[in-house]
C-alpha distance (Angstrom), angle and dihedral (degrees) to the residues before:
residue distance angle dihedral
X1 . . .
X2 3.80 . .
X3 3.79 91.6 .
X4 3.77 91.7 50.5
X5 3.81 90.5 49.2
X6 3.80 92.0 51.5
X7 3.78 92.0 48.6
X8 3.78 90.1 49.3
X9 3.84 91.1 50.2
X10 3.82 91.4 51.4
X11 3.77 90.3 48.0
X12 3.81 92.1 53.3
X13 3.81 98.4 40.5
X14 3.82 102.4 38.0
X15 3.76 126.9 63.7
X16 3.76 123.3 -131.3
X17 3.81 88.6 -108.6
X18 3.82 92.1 53.5
X19 3.80 92.9 48.7
X20 3.80 92.0 48.7
X21 3.81 92.0 48.1
X22 3.84 90.3 48.8
X23 3.79 90.4 52.6
X24 3.82 90.6 49.4
X25 3.81 91.5 49.8
X26 3.81 91.9 51.3
X27 3.78 91.6 48.9
X28 3.81 92.9 48.3
X29 3.80 92.2 48.3
X30 3.83 92.5 48.0
X31 3.80 94.8 48.3
X32 3.79 91.9 41.9
X33 3.81 92.1 50.5
X34 3.79 92.4 49.3
X35 3.80 93.0 48.5
X36 3.80 91.0 46.0
X37 3.82 91.5 53.1
X38 3.79 92.3 49.4
X39 3.80 90.3 47.3
X40 3.82 93.0 50.4
X41 3.82 93.5 49.4
X42 3.81 93.1 45.3
X43 3.80 94.2 45.7
X44 3.82 91.9 48.5
X45 3.79 91.6 52.3
X46 3.79 92.7 47.1
X47 3.81 94.7 48.7
X48 3.82 93.0 44.7
X49 3.80 93.9 48.4
X50 3.79 90.8 48.6
X51 3.80 90.6 50.8
X52 3.83 91.3 49.7
X53 3.79 93.2 48.8
X54 3.77 92.3 51.0
X55 3.83 90.1 47.3
X56 3.78 92.5 49.8
X57 3.80 91.3 51.1
X58 3.81 91.3 50.5
X59 3.83 93.6 46.2
X60 3.82 91.7 48.6
X61 3.80 90.8 50.7
X62 3.80 91.3 50.1
X63 3.83 90.6 50.6
X64 3.80 91.5 53.5
X65 3.82 93.5 47.4
X66 3.81 96.3 44.1
X67 3.86 98.8 57.2
X68 3.77 95.6 97.2
X69 3.79 95.0 45.9
X70 3.82 91.7 49.9
X71 3.81 92.3 48.8
X72 3.82 93.4 51.9
X73 3.82 94.1 32.5
X74 3.82 90.3 -128.0
X75 3.82 104.5 164.0
X76 3.79 93.5 -175.7
X77 3.81 91.1 54.4
X78 3.79 90.4 48.4
X79 3.80 92.7 49.6
X80 3.78 90.8 50.5
X81 3.79 88.9 48.8
X82 3.81 97.5 51.5
X83 3.83 100.0 33.2
X84 3.86 95.7 82.1
X85 3.81 90.0 55.5
X86 3.81 91.2 60.6
X87 3.79 87.9 71.9
X88 3.81 89.9 76.4
X89 3.82 107.3 103.0
X90 3.83 97.1 -132.7
X91 3.87 98.4 48.0
X92 3.81 113.2 99.7
X93 3.81 99.3 179.0
X94 3.83 143.8 -21.0
X95 3.82 124.6 -142.3
X96 3.82 128.8 -171.0
X97 3.83 108.8 -153.8
X98 3.75 133.8 -175.7
X99 3.79 120.8 -123.0
X100 3.81 90.8 -86.2
X101 3.78 93.4 54.8
X102 3.79 96.4 -105.1
X103 3.77 117.9 142.9
X104 3.78 119.9 -102.8
X105 3.84 98.2 166.8
X106 3.82 131.8 -5.5
X107 3.81 127.0 -177.2
X108 2.88 124.1 -135.5
X109 3.78 89.7 30.5
X110 3.79 96.8 -144.5
X111 3.85 90.7 58.7
X112 3.85 94.3 71.9
X113 3.82 116.1 122.9
X114 3.80 116.0 170.9
X115 3.80 94.7 -160.8
X116 3.80 92.6 55.4
X117 3.81 92.3 44.8
X118 3.83 90.8 50.5
X119 3.77 90.5 51.1
X120 3.81 93.9 50.1
X121 3.84 92.2 43.7
X122 3.80 91.4 50.7
X123 3.79 92.8 52.1
X124 3.84 92.1 46.0
X125 3.85 93.6 50.0
X126 3.73 91.5 49.5
X127 3.80 93.8 47.6
X128 3.84 94.8 39.9
X129 3.83 84.6 -150.7
X130 3.78 142.8 64.8
X131 3.83 113.1 -49.3
X132 3.81 132.1 -169.1
X133 3.79 118.7 -154.7
X134 3.80 127.2 -165.6
X135 3.75 130.2 174.2
X136 3.82 90.8 -95.7
X137 3.82 93.2 48.2
X138 3.84 97.9 59.8
X139 3.78 101.3 66.0
X140 3.80 91.8 142.4
X141 3.83 93.4 53.7
X142 3.77 98.9 70.9
X143 3.78 97.0 170.5
X144 3.79 93.0 52.4
X145 3.82 99.1 53.9
X146 3.77 94.9 99.2
X147 3.80 91.7 46.9
X148 3.78 93.8 48.9
X149 3.78 90.0 51.9
X150 3.78 88.5 69.1
X151 3.81 91.7 78.7
X152 3.80 143.1 -69.7
X153 3.82 122.1 -29.7
X154 3.79 120.1 -158.9
X155 3.81 123.9 -167.3
X156 3.82 121.1 -164.3
X157 3.83 123.6 -179.0
X158 3.82 120.1 -128.3
X159 3.81 110.6 -138.7
X160 3.77 131.3 -163.8
X161 3.82 116.3 -150.8
X162 3.89 116.3 -131.7
X163 3.84 119.7 -164.5
X164 3.85 114.4 -150.7
X165 3.89 118.8 -164.7
X166 3.87 127.1 -160.3
X167 3.89 97.4 -151.6
X168 3.84 130.0 74.3
X169 3.77 103.4 -149.8
X170 3.76 129.9 66.0
X171 3.78 91.9 -134.1
X172 3.74 90.7 54.5
X173 3.77 89.1 47.4
X174 3.76 90.5 53.2
X175 3.76 91.1 45.5
X176 3.77 92.0 49.4
X177 3.75 90.0 46.8
X178 3.74 89.3 51.1
X179 3.76 92.0 48.6
X180 3.80 91.2 45.5
X181 3.82 98.2 -113.7
X182 3.82 116.3 179.6
X183 3.83 122.1 -94.4
X184 3.80 124.8 -161.1
X185 3.83 116.1 -134.3
X186 3.78 120.6 -161.8
X187 3.84 131.7 -176.2
X188 3.78 129.9 -139.9
X189 3.85 125.2 -160.1
X190 3.78 107.0 -125.2
X191 3.82 102.3 162.2
X192 3.79 148.7 -15.5
X193 3.81 131.6 -120.4
X194 3.83 113.7 -141.7
X195 3.83 112.0 -163.6
X196 3.81 118.5 -172.2
X197 3.81 114.4 -158.8
X198 3.83 125.2 -170.6
X199 3.80 117.3 -139.3
X200 3.83 93.5 -165.8
X201 3.81 95.2 100.2
X202 3.80 90.6 47.1
X203 3.80 90.4 51.3
X204 3.81 89.8 47.9
X205 3.81 91.8 51.2
X206 3.79 89.8 44.8
X207 3.79 91.1 51.1
X208 3.82 90.9 49.2
X209 3.80 91.2 47.6
X210 3.80 91.0 48.3
X211 3.81 89.9 49.3
X212 3.81 93.3 50.2
X213 3.77 91.8 42.7
X214 3.78 89.8 49.5
X215 3.79 90.1 53.1
X216 3.78 92.0 48.7
X217 3.78 91.7 44.4
X218 3.80 90.7 47.5
X219 3.79 90.4 49.0
X220 3.77 92.4 48.9
X221 3.79 90.4 45.7
X222 3.81 90.1 50.2
X223 3.80 91.4 48.8
X224 3.77 90.5 47.4
X225 3.78 90.8 48.2
X226 3.79 91.0 49.1
X227 3.80 91.1 50.0
X228 3.78 90.3 47.9
X229 3.80 91.2 48.6
X230 3.81 89.8 47.6
X231 3.78 91.1 52.9
X232 3.78 89.8 44.7
X233 3.79 89.4 52.0
X234 3.79 89.2 52.3
X235 3.79 91.7 50.1
X236 3.81 94.5 46.2
X237 3.81 96.1 37.7
X238 3.82 95.7 97.0
X239 3.80 92.5 51.6
X240 3.83 92.6 45.8
X241 3.79 91.4 49.5
X242 3.80 92.3 50.4
X243 3.80 90.3 48.6
X244 3.83 93.3 47.8
X245 3.80 93.8 46.2
X246 3.79 92.3 47.3
X247 3.82 90.5 50.1
X248 3.82 91.6 50.1
X249 3.77 92.7 48.5
X250 3.79 90.3 47.4
X251 3.82 96.3 51.1
X252 3.80 102.6 30.3
X253 3.75 107.6 15.6
X254 3.78 120.5 -139.3
X255 3.81 92.2 -39.2
X256 3.82 90.0 85.1
X257 3.77 117.8 89.6
X258 3.79 111.3 -104.4
X259 3.79 125.5 -164.0
X260 3.81 96.9 -101.5
X261 3.82 93.8 173.6
X262 3.78 92.7 55.1
X263 3.79 92.6 45.5
X264 3.79 91.8 49.7
X265 3.82 93.0 47.4
X266 3.79 91.9 49.9
X267 3.78 90.3 47.4
X268 3.80 88.7 52.4
X269 3.83 90.6 50.3
X270 3.78 89.2 51.8
X271 3.80 90.7 51.0
X272 3.82 89.4 52.1
X273 3.80 87.9 64.5
X274 3.81 103.0 -100.3
X275 3.82 114.4 -174.6
X276 3.82 93.5 -155.1
X277 3.80 108.3 112.4
X278 3.80 92.2 -151.1
X279 3.81 92.6 53.2
X280 3.80 90.8 47.3
X281 3.80 89.3 51.1
X282 3.78 93.5 50.1
X283 3.79 92.9 44.6
X284 3.80 90.3 56.5
X285 3.79 91.2 44.8
X286 3.80 90.6 49.2
X287 3.78 91.8 53.5
X288 3.79 90.5 51.6
X289 3.81 92.8 49.2
X290 3.80 91.6 47.5
X291 3.79 91.2 54.0
X292 3.78 90.7 50.7
X293 3.80 92.2 45.4
X294 3.79 91.4 50.7
X295 3.80 92.2 57.1
X296 3.79 91.3 43.8
X297 3.80 91.3 48.4
X298 3.80 91.8 52.6
X299 3.79 89.8 52.5
X300 3.81 92.6 48.3
X301 3.80 92.5 47.8
X302 3.80 91.0 51.3
X303 3.79 90.1 49.4
X304 3.81 92.9 48.3
X305 3.78 91.1 46.9
X306 3.80 91.5 54.2
X307 3.82 91.9 45.8
X308 3.82 90.9 49.1
X309 3.79 91.2 50.2
X310 3.80 90.1 51.4
X311 3.82 91.4 49.0
X312 3.81 93.4 47.6
X313 3.78 92.9 47.5
X314 3.81 90.3 47.9
X315 3.82 90.8 50.5
X316 3.80 91.2 48.6
X317 3.77 91.4 51.0
X318 3.80 91.4 46.3
X319 3.82 92.3 49.7
X320 3.80 91.3 46.4
X321 3.80 89.9 50.3
X322 3.83 91.9 49.2
X323 3.81 91.9 47.1
X324 3.79 91.0 49.4
X325 3.79 91.3 49.1
X326 3.81 91.0 47.1
X327 3.81 90.8 48.5
X328 3.79 90.4 49.0
X329 3.81 91.4 50.1
X330 3.83 90.9 47.4
X331 3.78 90.9 48.4
X332 3.80 92.4 49.1
X333 3.80 91.3 46.6
X334 3.79 91.8 47.3
X335 3.80 93.3 48.4
X336 3.79 92.5 46.8
X337 3.80 92.6 48.2
X338 3.80 95.3 44.0
X339 3.79 94.0 44.5
X340 3.79 89.2 55.5
X341 3.79 95.8 41.6
X342 3.80 94.0 46.9
X343 3.80 95.9 40.6
X344 3.80 95.0 52.4
X345 3.84 98.3 60.2
X346 3.83 92.2 35.3
X347 3.80 90.7 54.1
X348 3.79 88.9 51.1
X349 3.82 92.0 49.6
X350 3.81 93.4 46.5
X351 3.79 94.3 42.2
X352 3.80 97.1 51.1
X353 3.80 91.2 40.7
X354 3.82 91.2 55.1
X355 3.79 90.1 47.0
X356 3.80 90.1 53.9
X357 3.81 91.5 47.2
X358 3.81 97.7 47.7
X359 3.79 102.5 34.3
X360 3.78 106.2 60.2
X361 3.81 92.2 169.7
X362 3.77 95.4 71.3
X363 3.74 115.1 127.6
X364 3.80 122.0 -117.3
X365 3.79 89.6 -108.5
X366 3.80 91.3 54.4
X367 3.79 90.8 46.4
X368 3.78 89.8 52.1
X369 3.80 90.1 48.5
X370 3.80 93.1 49.0
X371 3.78 91.8 47.3
X372 3.82 88.7 50.6
X373 3.82 90.2 54.6
X374 3.80 90.0 48.6
X375 3.80 91.1 49.3
X376 3.81 93.6 48.1
X377 3.79 91.8 48.3
X378 3.79 91.1 49.1
X379 3.79 91.5 49.9
X380 3.78 90.4 48.2
X381 3.80 90.1 50.2
X382 3.80 89.7 48.3
X383 3.81 91.0 51.4
X384 3.79 90.9 52.8
X385 3.77 92.4 49.2
X386 3.82 91.1 47.1
X387 3.82 90.6 51.8
X388 3.79 91.1 50.6
X389 3.78 91.4 47.8
X390 3.82 91.5 48.3
X391 3.79 90.7 50.7
X392 3.79 91.0 48.1
X393 3.79 90.8 52.1
X394 3.80 91.1 48.3
X395 3.78 90.0 50.2
X396 3.78 92.4 49.2
X397 3.82 92.1 46.6
X398 3.80 92.2 -121.7
X399 3.77 100.1 112.8
X400 3.81 111.5 115.1
X401 3.78 128.6 -173.8
X402 3.79 120.6 -131.8
X403 3.83 103.7 -143.8
X404 3.80 120.8 -153.6
X405 3.80 135.2 160.6
X406 3.80 112.0 -103.0
X407 3.80 142.3 139.3
X408 3.79 123.2 -92.1
X409 3.83 94.7 -141.3
X410 3.83 91.5 59.4
X411 3.82 92.4 52.8
X412 3.81 91.1 47.5
X413 3.82 91.2 49.4
X414 3.84 92.0 51.9
X415 3.83 91.5 48.1
X416 3.81 91.1 49.0
X417 3.83 90.7 49.6
X418 3.83 90.1 52.0
X419 3.84 92.1 53.7
X420 3.82 95.7 35.6
X421 3.84 96.6 99.3
X422 3.80 93.2 54.2
X423 3.80 91.2 45.9
X424 3.80 93.2 49.8
X425 3.81 93.7 47.5
X426 3.83 89.7 59.7
X427 3.80 93.0 40.2
X428 3.81 91.4 -124.1
X429 3.77 118.0 170.7
X430 3.81 112.3 -123.6
X431 3.82 124.3 -163.3
X432 3.82 120.3 -174.6
X433 3.82 124.0 -168.8
X434 3.79 109.1 174.8
X435 3.82 124.7 143.8
X436 3.81 121.6 -151.2
X437 3.83 96.2 -91.9
X438 3.80 114.5 173.7
X439 3.79 111.0 -135.0
X440 3.79 140.0 170.9
X441 3.81 110.4 -128.9
X442 3.80 146.4 116.3
X443 3.82 100.5 -79.3
X444 3.80 94.7 -157.8
X445 3.80 94.1 51.3
X446 3.79 93.6 42.1
X447 3.79 89.3 50.7
X448 3.82 90.3 48.5
X449 3.82 90.2 51.8
X450 3.82 92.8 53.7
X451 3.82 92.1 43.1
X452 3.80 91.0 53.9
X453 3.80 92.3 49.1
X454 3.82 92.7 47.2
X455 3.81 91.1 45.2
X456 3.82 91.8 53.5
X457 3.81 91.1 45.9
X458 3.82 91.1 51.0
X459 3.82 93.1 45.3
X460 3.79 96.2 52.1
X461 3.81 99.6 35.9
X462 3.81 115.3 91.6
X463 3.77 121.3 -126.6
X464 3.79 115.1 -71.9
X465 3.79 89.6 23.0
X466 3.80 127.2 134.0
X467 3.81 135.3 -112.4
X468 3.82 125.2 -172.5
X469 3.80 131.1 -167.8
X470 3.80 117.6 -166.2
X471 3.79 130.3 175.2
X472 3.80 132.0 -178.9
X473 3.79 139.2 165.7
X474 3.83 119.3 -107.5
X475 3.79 107.6 -173.6
X476 3.80 107.9 -75.2
X477 3.85 90.8 -8.0
X478 3.77 134.3 64.5
X479 3.80 127.1 -144.1
X480 3.80 122.9 -142.5
X481 3.82 120.2 -171.4
X482 3.82 127.2 -170.8
X483 3.82 113.2 -172.8
X484 3.80 132.9 173.5
X485 3.79 141.1 178.6
X486 3.79 93.7 -126.4
X487 3.77 133.1 130.3
X488 3.83 94.8 -69.2
X489 3.81 129.7 -154.4
X490 3.79 139.7 -108.8
X491 3.85 119.5 -121.1
X492 3.81 89.1 -102.1
X493 3.79 91.5 51.7
X494 3.83 90.5 49.4
X495 3.82 89.6 56.6
X496 3.81 90.4 51.3
X497 3.82 93.4 45.5
X498 3.82 90.5 55.7
X499 3.81 90.7 61.1
X500 3.86 116.3 91.1
X501 3.84 115.4 -103.1
X502 3.84 89.9 3.5
X503 3.81 119.7 146.2
X504 3.77 112.5 -158.5
X505 3.80 97.7 -164.4
X506 3.78 138.0 -26.1
X507 3.79 89.4 -122.9
X508 3.79 90.7 64.1
X509 3.77 90.5 70.5
X510 3.78 101.6 49.5
X511 3.79 88.2 102.2
X512 3.80 91.7 53.6
X513 3.75 111.5 94.5
X514 3.79 95.3 -161.2
X515 3.81 99.5 51.0
X516 3.78 127.8 -112.1
X517 3.78 124.3 -14.9
X518 3.78 128.2 -131.3
X519 3.79 95.0 -99.7
X520 3.81 91.5 -121.6
X521 3.81 100.0 106.1
X522 3.80 102.7 88.1
X523 3.84 96.2 32.7
X524 3.83 90.1 53.5
X525 3.80 91.4 46.7
X526 3.81 91.5 51.0
X527 3.79 94.6 49.7
X528 3.80 94.3 42.6
X529 3.82 87.9 53.8
X530 3.81 91.1 48.2
X531 3.79 88.7 49.4
X532 3.80 87.8 56.1
X533 3.87 89.3 49.9
X534 3.77 91.8 -110.5
X535 3.77 136.6 125.6
X536 3.81 133.6 -121.6
X537 3.81 126.4 -155.6
X538 3.83 127.5 -176.4
X539 3.82 123.9 -157.0
X540 3.79 114.4 -176.0
X541 3.78 139.1 157.7
X542 3.76 125.3 -166.2
X543 3.81 110.6 -100.5
X544 3.83 94.4 2.4
X545 3.78 104.9 75.2
X546 3.80 141.2 -105.5
X547 3.80 135.1 -86.7
X548 3.83 120.9 -161.8
X549 3.82 116.7 -167.1
X550 3.81 123.1 -165.5
X551 3.82 121.8 -166.1
X552 3.83 111.1 -169.3
X553 3.83 132.8 167.4
X554 3.82 113.2 -106.5
X555 3.79 93.4 -140.0
X556 3.83 114.5 19.2
X557 3.79 114.2 -153.2
X558 3.80 99.2 -133.0
X559 3.80 132.2 -7.0
X560 3.78 112.9 -117.5
X561 3.76 136.8 -170.6
X562 3.76 119.7 -112.0
X563 3.79 105.4 -126.1
X564 3.78 125.3 -143.3
X565 3.79 91.1 -116.6
X566 3.80 90.3 67.0
X567 3.77 93.2 78.6
X568 3.84 106.6 -84.6
X569 3.81 97.3 125.5
X570 3.78 100.0 126.4
X571 3.79 110.4 135.7
């Protein structure tokens, strides 16, 4: 019952993908462990056998080279014979023993152990041949077990060859030798070579190899597992997609984003005649979801379309309301400005005219003075009307320039003469630097531009201030600058001053003896300059003055009209 309960718990709490991956992991670990064990056992045997073979070859060579030293018991000769072999990295020590196992020579000297030498000598005498002892091969030598565990011990007998002859005379010996008579060779055991080899380096190399192999095997196992999981994901993908889509539809309805591309691709695979039951299932499920999404999408599009129509209509109404309010404000501002500007000169004309009509006793000088006031007011009224008419033409796109060849210095001189009275009344210093540059322009409009700039400079420059006019040629353009030491403007005030009929501040006009202007000076200048394909730039600082720079072509190619679409919708 417990086993069934555990299986049921795993079935409810683990997905099919998790169970399959767990099975793959167990299989990979089992196979990898088995292969690792086989590799360790095989590698150990190979390394150990190689070490023994090399030790046997060295011990045999020592036995052949040590015969003479053992026969004559020359320890120095034996040491010289065996010392070069100690250079091998795996050799711990070399002992030359007599047939009883007693030491003749041992290098290094501190490595001598009589018990171990006796054990090796005993085994070699009994075998009458090369022997190899390990710790597990000396079960009968109980006291030497710990010593033998230090490595591999090789014993090699040292033989002396004895020649036995069957004749008594030398002549017979020579004759027999000549005839090829047989000779009997015998061997006599005269010593034993005991070679101690350490297996520590072999074990270290084996451990390193096992470590590297384990890393490679682990990497390969991981790659294999990843490939298996990837294939498993591909096989289970249809079922996972169906499960995920069904869960989304259950919890969030069709408002949740479903993987339409995957559903469509699986549906296409199903139409191609797939035999996979899972793909067929998902293809059918995808078709059902797509039908539901289509209906839901149509509903959402209709809803968005209605909302967009409401937003657009609201924006249109808001913009129309703002434009109407702006037009109403512009109309009110225009009417207020024009009523004041037109009433002031008309009152002067009417007032002085009535004085001349009623008071017949006025002197000729007074009559001349009154007529001068009437004339100035009429000219002022005419200037206002001309500005309004010019602006109306610009707005309608019907203003045309009449280009003629002339000289810039003449136009500047006429503009200065027009503003001279106002400049002299305020005792303003005027400096003009204008060479005789020949230009092609509309003289009347160019003169009006300079008059407007000089008029503004004179209005807003305190008494005893300074005004400068400078002109210079710049290639195929000329630059005209009008600067003053007046009250100046902030960047925000410059933006307001460039709007038609705009009044920046009442304080700006305290220096103007005739009250406020119409607010058309700078806007007309800007648009006249644009009409002449030029550019206007204003530099001003509050309390330090203003500098207006005009850059205009000397000889425009073709006069053009300034259309309404270019931004001249002011009234």
